[in-house]
C-alpha angles and dihedrals in degrees: 000000000000091000092049091050092049091048091048090050091051093048092051097045093053094042091051090047092053094046090047091052089046093054092049091048096050087051102052112009094088090056098042110029097231099153135056089178119007108211107187098126089046091052094051091048090050092049094048093046096043110013112193129199123202150111092303100041110145094018110129120214140199112206116208110242097248094063115082114246122176097229099068142006114276105236102180079216089275136121087218095057090044091054092048100037108158106232110221097020111168120248116259111268092237092051092050090050091050094049091049088054091055103263117142124218111221100176151339109260133222121271140167111271106289085347094292138087129034127304095238100154096255094105132061123277133036129313105234121231135203114257094215090055121005094205084066133083120257090216129253155325096338088048099152093044098067094043093048095051093049094051099043098254084131138352093241142354129222107220138165125245123201103155100349106320094138098030098050096055089043089053097043094047098041095249129131119252132189125200114185127211110290108272095023094105122040117242094202112140098027133111105253121233101172108349097202090057105030119116133170119220146146136274114196141149092266142013088247093071090038090057091048093051094046089051088064100036099049129089143082122307104189095172093050127026113039089197094054107111126225088227111140116255112251128222100260096165088062089050091061091075097034118135111245101186109129097022111140112238123195113202125200113178087197088209092140087062098047091108092168093053137262123268108241092239097047100084094054094041091052092044091053089051089054091050089054090054087049084058092058089062100256123150107237126199132164120251137174117229106232121249091350097167089048091052088057093049092049092050092050093050096047092045095049095041095050094041092049089050090052095047100032099104094040091050092053092046100034107025093142095049090063118085115250098251092050099047094049096049090044092049092053087073088070087079095059114094127211086251091056093051096044089048090049091052093048088049093048091058093050093045094048091054091051092052094046088053086064086069090065085071101029137041095210138001122224126199135152113273092215131000091212138045125248113310123238109267093225091057095056119103126175092221093051110041092153092096092062111015097049093078100041119102109200111095095075094064093050091053092052094038096228124154116255136185117198115205132182116248104172145296143303119241088270099050105264124134122263123196143191128218120227109202126194139189117273111292095005100109081143091074094044092048093046095053094044091049096048089050093051091047088059101041135041104215090112090058097058118103135192121247099229 
């Protein structure tokens, strides 16, 4: 009798979660462009045929449409990918791990084409909009992921991050994002953008769920991802309740590098978040991230060069099939020489060591994620990204490979979310999670939801 009851509870919990996701999706997807492919029926069928019980039972997931999942083709939101879809492509390692732990995939979520460029309506699939203001961008490239989390279309999203692609949408929509140390999570089964920078991670409504997802996703993948490290998986569930009193926190406001401007409310919102950290008993000091502008240059060179190399032949053969935003950005990599690329890789190693040295003095670093709220969609242009990229602060940590949590901290003057980044030493996700969790226990920013 106990087994029957447990099985019935499991069945009801999953069915209710999927139907709750379906109702939210029906209500908002037409306005926000969350999904490329909804998979609610497929999720229910998979659960009924192969019910799984584990630490994530009943957790609904959106999966960014550059990550292979067995229920539907992975389009990368590109006509080129659709034309060359590899039949029988194995499911991504992280998705198989999450399913075995009981999570349920309810849809493939909107992205920018091959996770780069601008959603300008010239490619297939929806243009994602911000749930706090539908005239605004949801962030990129995991655009539908952030909007879907914040409107209940799914509990969490699995996204990729090359120079900020999961952290920017989390920041712009008021969600929580977690990028692990480069190599911590295998990228096997994803369309690559820039392989030496690519990571896979979660976006959710809290760091609690992000940590639970990372606990399942992380770990070596010797037969798949050559960049996946053999580093032992930590106990990130325990880190959620860790005492952070006495931790040394280095703060860089990065205002000197906010080239696109600073929202009038941002300095006070960020300072209030720092005072909340003070209330947790941390020891706070100011710090300057070394060679910060150069970190951004190195990241852009590496990303454009590697992305161009991957897409070069397709661009020559299928230029017209690419959306305008994607082909312009990919083609920009043509101007980067092998000398540029090799110099950037050498600089990367030296700069990463300089940043890592800061953790001899500090346990974590804290910076703004963005100095501005989400930009207006109509004002974005792929050939002039300065108006929206100049005040984002995510690329540096992709270059150095450090783990980062982004957590909401308040709102701009016109009601758009603002966020801060908590950066830890290599392989110390536990510190990042501990500080983010303590902050979210003390504050309610992560509980606020838009009225779409």
